C-alpha positions, 0 to 999 in steps of 0.5 A: 499500499501507499506510505505517502501521507495527504490532507485527501487520504487523511479525510478518506481514512476519518471518512471510513471511521465515522461510516462505523468500520471498525477496527481491530485496534485505536492507537491515541497518540502519535509520537514514537511509541505510538506510532511505533504501535501503529507499525507493531499492530499493523505489520501483525496483520491487524486493522489499525487507526492512529490518531493524535490531536496535534500532529505527528512528533507534536509531544515528548518525541520531538525534544529529545537530545537526539541520542539513540544511547545503548544505556551506559548511564543504567548500567553504571546505577544497577539497572542492567536489564534497561541498559541491555533493553536500550543496548538491543534497541540500539543496534535493531535500529543502527543495523536493520530498521532504520541506518540512514537515519541512525548513525554512530555519533563519536563522543569526547569526554576531556580529561581536566581538572574537572575529571581528575584520575580516578574520575577518568579511570572510573570512565574509561572502565564504564566504556569499556563496560559500554563494549561488553554492552553493546557485544552482548547486543549482538551489534557489530564494532563496524557499527561502534568503535571500541572507546580509546583514549585521545592525547591532548592534540587528539582531543582539540583536532575534534573539539576545537573549543575546549579550554587548554588549560590543564587538558590531559587528553580525553576519551573517545566513545561512540553512541548511535544519534538520529539525524532527527527524532521527527524523523523516525516518528514520520518514517514510522508513521508512514510504514504503518500507513503502507501496511493499511494503518489510518493515520489522522492527525488533528483528531483528539480523543474525547472520551476512550472506553470499552469498546471504542472511542469519541473522537473529534476532528480539530480542522472541523469539530466534528465529533466521530464515534469510532467502533474499537476491539482494542485501544491503546494509549500513547499519549505520553505525559497526556495519558493521566487525562484520558486513562483513570489510576494513572500518576505520572511525574513528569520531568523537564529537559530542556536543551540550547540551540548553538550555531556551530561556529561558535563553538569552532565546528566541532567533529564531536560531541561532548560529554561535560560533568555535572558537578556534585553527581557520579555519572551525570553528563551535559551533552554536546551534540553536533547536528547536519545543519550548522546547530548544536543542542546542548541539555540536557536538564532533569527537573520536576514539571508540576502542574498543568501539561503545557502543549508546548513547554517553554526552556525557563531562564533558570535551565538555559542558565544552568546549561550554559554555565555547565557549558563554559566549564570546559570552553575557552571562551564562554558562550554568551546568552545573547549567542543562544540561538534558540532553546526547547524542552520537553516533558519526560512520562515517568511514572510516580514511584516516590524520590526526585525526578532524575531517580525515577526509572526510566523504565516503561510500564503497560498498564490495562484499566477496567475498562479494558484501554492499554496504556502504555508509559514511561521508556524513552526513544531508544526503546519505542520498538519494545514499548509498542511490542508489549503494548500491542502483545497486551491488547492482543491477549487481553482481547483475545484478537486474531494476530500474528508475531511481532515483526518490526525488529527486523521490518526496514521503515520507509527510506532504508537500505544498507550502506552499501545501497545508500553510498550509490544514491545521486543526493547530498549526505545531508538528505540521505541521513534524512530520507534515506532511498527517497532522498533522490526524489526530494531532491529532485523537487528543489535543491535551493535553500530555504533559508541562506545559511541554513541547509534545509532545501526547497524539495522537504517542505514540498515533501513534507506536504504531498507525502508526509502529511503536513497540513499547516505551517507548523507541520511543515516548519517546526516538525516535518524540518527544524527551521523553527527552532530558530526564530530567526530562520523560521521567520525566514522561511514562512513564505516558502512555507506557505507556497509548499501548502499552496502547491498541494492545494493547487494539486488537490 
């Protein structure tokens, strides 16, 4: 079936649901987990409808650090099961299902007075343990090279902006990183659509019950009653608003957006120790579009859950102070091009938010609604598998086994095939085998100095279900992370949306 998501397809699918069509599984929420549930269920041969009140990856999934990590932090804290699960899922993405989107990312831990010899020895032992974890998860060393010690000269070659005084060298390690978390969610949703799932954005779930749900089309206000044999609530930090008995303690993670020239065009990411902690680091993550992300905080976020969390000035100041502890020249507040914050849907189990387990949970309500919460981006596939397993067992659905551990996402291909594509590497890392088609639509830059090209805007509208300017600029592409760039690209986004209307 066609993997393209369009405005016309949305209307047709919604009309079929409103007409009384019963689906095996209704998924509420189209972040990574919800889109993963839709794909898992559809790939098992079940009929699926998946809805989101806003857009693909509107919530937490687009505010991650873009890391697909092997769980070393959890290993250090004794959470061996979570660590191994993370390492296994990282390997699945990097070697089987999404090698075009997830690649190896080098990181440097600078050895400075902030990392005395004893702490450096502990970090080195941890990295060796991480390599053992990689091996036990079955991931090739060709995919993730071994960690090693760097000289001071080698360290500065990778990260020129580091403070030179007291620099003894560095520890080089490798982990997984996704080119863009929204690209991953979009690929999941489109792959689910290719297997027959109805993917419906701007459709809000008002009530969930035994045997169905009441939905509302947010574009028209029309209410739709949908019949479903099973319902999966994958709404993340909003999950407790739809199902009783769930207690969440959202935790806020804030990132800064900097321009790479302000950090000397780093060729590797950075681990910066957080003072007063053991095994906690701030991350500096170079992107492929001239930007660098710096994060992240882990602060309690009590109170009502906003649609789009804001990055507080206190978080921005904290991250700047951590960053400046490692740099030769401090980064000023005026150099911060943007900032974003996301909320983690952690189960309330007492204690500080930084200490709450990142293990996911699958809960079934008295009405039979399956809710999946907790976890992290790396383990979305396992979370989805467990949720679908619960729905199938709880409702006695006739379904095949889970296939997603080996099911390639839209655009995926072996490295040798990707290398032969006639398209810029940046587009290949975002679109895989579809990159030449995206490039052919328009290779011109949308905003001078920003890597996004016109073809990406058109592709978002024609194939990825983008319905308005925010979908195009803030999610399918990430131009919107910097307000100045967003304003400059707004006209092009509107023109791309106008082309869609004309094509219809």
